[in-house]
Structures are given as C-alpha cells and as structure tokens.
C-alpha atoms as a printed R data frame, in Angstrom:
   type eleno elety resid chain resno      x       y       z
1  ATOM     1    CA   UNK     A     1  2.941  23.286  49.317
2  ATOM     2    CA   UNK     A     2  3.975  26.822  47.083
3  ATOM     3    CA   UNK     A     3  7.303  26.703  48.706
4  ATOM     4    CA   UNK     A     4  8.255  23.175  47.859
5  ATOM     5    CA   UNK     A     5  7.356  24.064  44.706
6  ATOM     6    CA   UNK     A     6  9.986  26.272  44.691
7  ATOM     7    CA   UNK     A     7 12.377  24.623  45.976
8  ATOM     8    CA   UNK     A     8 12.533  22.137  43.112
9  ATOM     9    CA   UNK     A     9 13.383  24.832  40.699
10 ATOM    10    CA   UNK     A    10 16.508  26.424  40.298
11 ATOM    11    CA   UNK     A    11 17.217  30.154  39.658
12 ATOM    12    CA   UNK     A    12 13.948  29.770  38.042
13 ATOM    13    CA   UNK     A    13 14.729  26.952  35.687
14 ATOM    14    CA   UNK     A    14 12.181  23.548  36.293
15 ATOM    15    CA   UNK     A    15 13.483  20.499  37.681
16 ATOM    16    CA   UNK     A    16 14.531  17.942  35.403
17 ATOM    17    CA   UNK     A    17 15.585  14.042  35.011
18 ATOM    18    CA   UNK     A    18 18.809  13.937  33.685
19 ATOM    19    CA   UNK     A    19 18.937  10.118  34.494
20 ATOM    20    CA   UNK     A    20 18.754   9.586  30.503
21 ATOM    21    CA   UNK     A    21 21.662  11.889  30.534
22 ATOM    22    CA   UNK     A    22 23.671  10.015  33.076
23 ATOM    23    CA   UNK     A    23 23.017   6.872  31.179
24 ATOM    24    CA   UNK     A    24 24.348   7.988  27.918
25 ATOM    25    CA   UNK     A    25 27.679   9.471  29.232
26 ATOM    26    CA   UNK     A    26 27.967   5.665  31.067
27 ATOM    27    CA   UNK     A    27 26.853   4.227  27.581
28 ATOM    28    CA   UNK     A    28 29.749   6.346  25.676
29 ATOM    29    CA   UNK     A    29 32.387   5.395  28.348
30 ATOM    30    CA   UNK     A    30 31.904   1.900  28.216
31 ATOM    31    CA   UNK     A    31 31.783   2.047  24.101
32 ATOM    32    CA   UNK     A    32 34.824   4.062  24.324
33 ATOM    33    CA   UNK     A    33 36.374   0.989  26.406
34 ATOM    34    CA   UNK     A    34 34.952  -1.216  24.128
35 ATOM    35    CA   UNK     A    35 36.239   0.099  21.007
36 ATOM    36    CA   UNK     A    36 40.093   1.291  22.694
37 ATOM    37    CA   UNK     A    37 40.153  -2.809  23.617
38 ATOM    38    CA   UNK     A    38 39.477  -3.596  20.018
39 ATOM    39    CA   UNK     A    39 42.322  -1.549  18.796
40 ATOM    40    CA   UNK     A    40 44.652  -2.956  20.891
41 ATOM    41    CA   UNK     A    41 43.409  -6.654  20.351
42 ATOM    42    CA   UNK     A    42 44.076  -5.679  16.752
43 ATOM    43    CA   UNK     A    43 47.335  -4.238  16.882
44 ATOM    44    CA   UNK     A    44 48.294  -7.166  18.918
45 ATOM    45    CA   UNK     A    45 46.997  -9.558  15.984
46 ATOM    46    CA   UNK     A    46 48.728  -7.489  13.203
47 ATOM    47    CA   UNK     A    47 52.262  -7.581  15.546
48 ATOM    48    CA   UNK     A    48 50.936 -11.428  15.816
49 ATOM    49    CA   UNK     A    49 50.831 -11.511  12.053
50 ATOM    50    CA   UNK     A    50 54.364  -9.857  10.733
51 ATOM    51    CA   UNK     A    51 55.662 -12.183  13.168
52 ATOM    52    CA   UNK     A    52 54.001 -15.275  11.546
53 ATOM    53    CA   UNK     A    53 54.985 -13.534   8.115
54 ATOM    54    CA   UNK     A    54 58.543 -13.170   8.685
55 ATOM    55    CA   UNK     A    55 58.857 -16.920  10.035
56 ATOM    56    CA   UNK     A    56 57.053 -17.778   6.437
57 ATOM    57    CA   UNK     A    57 59.527 -16.011   4.637
58 ATOM    58    CA   UNK     A    58 62.754 -17.375   6.313
59 ATOM    59    CA   UNK     A    59 61.077 -21.177   6.216
60 ATOM    60    CA   UNK     A    60 60.975 -19.902   1.766
61 ATOM    61    CA   UNK     A    61 64.074 -18.851   1.812
62 ATOM    62    CA   UNK     A    62 65.294 -22.446   3.523
63 ATOM    63    CA   UNK     A    63 63.481 -24.232   1.095
64 ATOM    64    CA   UNK     A    64 65.047 -22.469  -1.699
65 ATOM    65    CA   UNK     A    65 68.282 -22.338  -0.681
66 ATOM    66    CA   UNK     A    66 68.038 -25.986   0.140
67 ATOM    67    CA   UNK     A    67 67.149 -26.800  -3.908
68 ATOM    68    CA   UNK     A    68 70.137 -24.651  -4.447
69 ATOM    69    CA   UNK     A    69 72.683 -26.557  -2.711
70 ATOM    70    CA   UNK     A    70 71.130 -29.824  -4.033
71 ATOM    71    CA   UNK     A    71 71.840 -28.345  -7.362
72 ATOM    72    CA   UNK     A    72 74.927 -26.937  -6.987
73 ATOM    73    CA   UNK     A    73 76.202 -30.516  -5.075
74 ATOM    74    CA   UNK     A    74 74.853 -32.299  -8.530
75 ATOM    75    CA   UNK     A    75 76.955 -30.112 -10.802
76 ATOM    76    CA   UNK     A    76 79.891 -30.439  -8.741
77 ATOM    77    CA   UNK     A    77 79.962 -34.203  -9.112
78 ATOM    78    CA   UNK     A    78 79.221 -34.282 -12.209
79 ATOM    79    CA   UNK     A    79 82.285 -32.369 -13.325
80 ATOM    80    CA   UNK     A    80 85.234 -34.800 -13.332
C-alpha cells in the first residue's frame, strides 16, 4: 500500500484532479469559437448594410433625377 501511495506522487507532489482545468480549457476554446463566429457574422451584416445603403442612395438619386428632369421638361415646354 505504501508503494501505491508513492506511485501516485510525482517528484514529491501529491496527485491532483485536473478535470476542472480541462473543462475550463474546453469552455475557453468553445467560447473563443463562438466569439469568432459572432465577429464573422457581424462583419457580414456590416457588408450587407453597406450594400443596402448604396442601393438606397442610388434610389434617392434616381428619384431626385426624375423630379429634376420633369422640372426641366416643364420649363422647356413653357418657353415658346
């Protein structure tokens, strides 16, 4: 029995349970992967919002251009 107690010890240190440390490392890895996934999603959303913003500005410029063209057309029709 004394030999078994000595076998459980390494270099004068008692054996300890490292399962909580392993679970903590696994949790940190999972958390890191989740955060990276969220960052990638956020970057994709920002890119989609920028595309949408460009399309909206294009629509606004198109509408303003249409109104200006109608105004110029009505001015040209008024002159003899």
